C-alpha positions in Angstrom: -49.7 -153.7 74.8 -53.0 -154.0 74.5 -55.5 -152.4 72.5 -59.0 -153.4 74.2 -57.7 -151.8 77.6 -61.1 -151.7 79.9 -59.6 -151.9 83.5 -57.1 -150.1 86.0 -54.6 -153.1 86.8 -51.9 -154.3 85.7 -50.2 -157.3 84.5 -46.8 -158.1 84.6 -44.6 -161.2 83.3 -41.4 -161.0 85.6 -38.2 -162.9 84.3 -36.4 -164.2 87.0 -33.8 -166.2 85.5 -32.4 -169.6 85.4 -31.6 -170.0 89.6 -29.5 -167.8 90.9 -31.0 -164.8 92.5 -28.0 -162.5 91.4 -29.4 -163.1 88.4 -32.1 -160.6 88.5 -32.3 -157.6 86.5 -32.3 -154.3 88.1 -36.2 -154.2 86.8 -37.4 -157.7 87.8 -36.2 -156.5 91.4 -38.0 -153.0 91.3 -41.0 -155.5 89.8 -41.4 -157.2 92.9 -41.0 -154.3 94.9 -43.8 -152.6 93.5 -46.7 -156.0 93.4 -49.1 -155.7 95.2 -50.3 -159.4 93.7 -46.9 -162.0 93.1 -48.2 -165.2 91.5 -46.6 -168.4 90.0 -46.7 -171.6 89.1 -46.2 -174.3 91.8 -45.8 -178.3 92.3 -48.2 -180.1 94.2 -46.4 -179.7 97.5 -47.2 -175.5 96.6 -42.8 -175.4 96.0 -41.7 -173.3 92.9 -38.7 -172.6 91.6 -39.7 -169.2 90.6 -40.2 -168.3 93.9 -37.4 -169.5 95.3 -35.2 -167.4 93.3 -37.0 -164.2 94.1 -37.3 -165.1 97.7 -34.6 -163.3 98.8 -36.2 -159.8 96.9 -39.7 -160.7 98.3 -38.5 -161.2 101.8 -36.4 -157.8 102.2 -38.8 -155.7 100.2 -42.4 -156.7 99.6 -44.3 -158.0 102.8 -47.4 -156.9 102.3 -48.5 -159.0 98.9 -50.7 -161.0 98.3 -49.4 -164.7 97.5 -51.0 -166.2 94.4 -49.9 -170.3 93.6 -51.2 -171.7 90.5 -50.9 -175.2 91.2 -50.4 -177.3 87.9 -49.4 -180.7 88.3 -46.3 -182.1 86.3 -48.1 -184.0 83.5 -48.6 -183.8 80.0 -52.5 -183.4 80.0 -53.0 -179.5 78.2 -56.8 -180.0 79.1 -56.2 -180.0 82.7 -53.3 -177.8 82.1 -55.6 -175.2 79.9 -58.3 -176.1 83.0 -55.6 -174.1 85.5 -54.7 -171.5 83.3 -58.5 -170.5 82.6 -58.8 -170.9 86.3 -55.9 -169.1 87.2 -56.8 -166.0 84.8 -60.0 -165.7 86.6 -58.3 -165.4 89.9 -55.7 -162.3 88.8 -58.8 -160.5 86.4 -60.0 -160.4 90.1 -57.3 -158.5 91.4 -57.0 -156.5 88.2 -60.5 -155.3 88.6 -59.2 -153.8 91.8 -56.6 -151.9 89.8 -53.9 -154.3 91.6 -50.6 -154.4 90.0 -50.2 -158.1 89.4 -47.0 -159.6 89.1 -46.3 -163.6 87.5 -42.3 -164.6 88.6 -40.9 -167.2 85.7 -38.0 -168.5 85.7 -35.6 -167.4 82.4 -37.6 -165.1 80.2 -41.4 -165.2 80.6 -41.8 -165.1 76.6 -38.7 -167.6 75.8 -40.7 -171.5 76.4 -42.3 -169.1 79.4 -46.4 -170.4 80.9 -46.6 -166.2 81.1 -47.4 -167.0 77.4 -50.9 -169.2 78.3 -51.8 -165.8 80.6 -51.0 -163.3 78.4 -53.2 -164.7 75.9 -56.2 -164.9 78.4 -55.6 -161.5 79.6 -54.5 -158.9 77.3 -57.5 -158.1 74.9 -58.8 -157.0 78.0 -56.2 -155.0 80.7 -52.8 -153.7 80.6 -49.6 -156.7 80.1 -46.4 -156.0 80.6 -43.3 -158.4 80.6 -40.3 -157.9 82.1 -37.2 -160.0 80.4 -35.0 -162.1 82.2 -32.1 -164.4 81.4 -32.5 -167.7 80.0 -31.1 -171.6 80.8 -29.9 -171.5 77.6 -28.0 -168.3 77.9 -27.0 -169.0 81.7 -25.9 -173.1 80.3 -23.5 -171.4 77.6 -22.4 -168.9 80.4 -21.3 -171.8 83.0 -20.0 -174.3 80.0 -18.1 -171.0 78.1 -19.1 -171.5 74.8 -20.7 -169.1 72.6 -24.0 -169.4 71.2 -22.9 -168.1 67.9 -20.7 -166.4 65.9 -20.0 -164.4 63.2 -22.4 -166.2 60.2 -22.8 -168.9 62.2 -26.4 -169.9 62.6 -28.4 -171.7 65.7 -31.5 -173.8 66.5 -33.4 -174.3 69.7 -35.5 -177.2 70.0 -37.2 -179.6 72.8 -36.4 -183.1 73.1 -39.9 -184.2 73.1 -39.5 -184.1 69.0 -39.0 -186.5 66.8 -35.5 -188.6 66.1 -35.8 -187.3 62.3 -36.3 -183.5 63.6 -33.4 -183.1 65.7 -31.3 -185.7 63.3 -31.8 -182.9 60.5 -31.3 -180.1 63.2 -27.8 -181.6 64.6 -26.8 -182.0 60.8 -28.2 -178.5 59.7 -27.2 -176.1 62.5 -23.5 -175.0 63.2 -24.7 -175.1 66.9 -28.2 -176.4 68.6 -29.5 -176.7 71.7 -31.9 -178.9 73.0 -33.9 -178.3 75.8 -36.4 -180.0 77.9 -33.7 -182.7 78.0 -34.3 -184.3 81.2 -36.6 -186.9 80.3 -35.8 -188.4 76.8 -31.1 -187.9 77.7 -30.4 -191.5 76.7 -32.7 -190.8 72.8 -30.9 -187.5 73.1 -27.5 -188.8 73.3 -27.8 -191.4 71.1 -29.2 -189.0 68.3 -25.8 -186.6 69.1 -23.9 -189.6 68.3 -25.8 -190.7 65.2 -24.8 -187.5 64.1 -21.1 -187.6 65.0 -21.3 -184.7 67.0 -20.8 -185.9 70.4 -17.3 -184.0 71.0 -19.1 -181.3 70.5 -21.6 -181.9 73.1 -21.8 -180.6 76.8 -24.6 -181.6 79.2 -26.2 -179.3 82.0 -29.1 -179.2 84.2 -29.8 -176.7 87.0 -27.3 -174.6 85.4 -27.0 -171.8 88.0 -28.5 -173.6 91.2 -26.8 -175.1 93.2 -27.6 -178.7 92.2 -25.7 -177.5 89.2 -23.8 -180.6 87.0 -22.1 -179.9 83.2 -20.8 -182.8 82.0 -18.9 -182.4 78.6 -18.5 -185.9 77.7 -22.3 -187.4 77.5 -21.2 -190.4 76.7 -20.2 -191.2 80.3 -24.1 -189.9 81.4 -26.3 -192.6 82.0 -29.1 -194.2 80.6 -31.8 -193.4 83.2 -33.6 -190.2 82.7 -32.2 -186.6 83.9 -34.2 -184.0 85.4 -36.7 -181.2 84.2 -34.4 -178.2 84.2 -31.8 -179.7 81.8 -30.2 -179.3 78.3 -28.0 -179.7 75.9 -25.7 -177.3 73.8 -23.9 -178.5 70.3 -21.5 -175.7 69.3 -19.5 -176.1 65.7 -16.1 -176.5 65.6 -14.5 -172.8 65.6 -10.9 -171.7 64.6 -10.7 -168.0 66.3 -8.1 -166.6 64.5 
């Protein structure tokens, strides 16, 4: 992947899917089995959804790996986040210089809103880097809600709940199908915007897709004013005539 490879190790971003370990791909399982070092994002209590998803494979097939949690507080301070990524990249580079195979577990897909991208940017110029794609939350949510993400000439937009009201309304009015990620904290505001765009009946809300805590709400007007969890999203699909 890099045109300037001068070190023997390999760094691989491995998508582990949205939550259900059965959605791990065969290639992801093989990467976990072959890893010398397993890195992942963890919270301040060293809890990691990505590692939890992969744990059945780790416990069964890989007992000799080195564990490398990257502790990332839940905050919007990008300077702090960049310092953490800098330090993580240095730690990973140390293993790579020893010829180790380092994998970085990512919820969903490594290159779809994945933290792996920040490490990729730091390490790709000097090391061999690979990516094992995974099932992303939008695909999982569509499967759980039973709605196509797109058909025939339909278009689709993927955006974050952190966008402005104007941007979200414009997207809702311009695209056949819309997925709004990171919908937990601004959930009540997003419900208002979906209603304002007159797409309430086309919307579905899902949190913790494929996980034990999964919740699907088809009437979004029943959602309260409180915030939802980080792992939540809205799918808004156009009305269809399948004939």
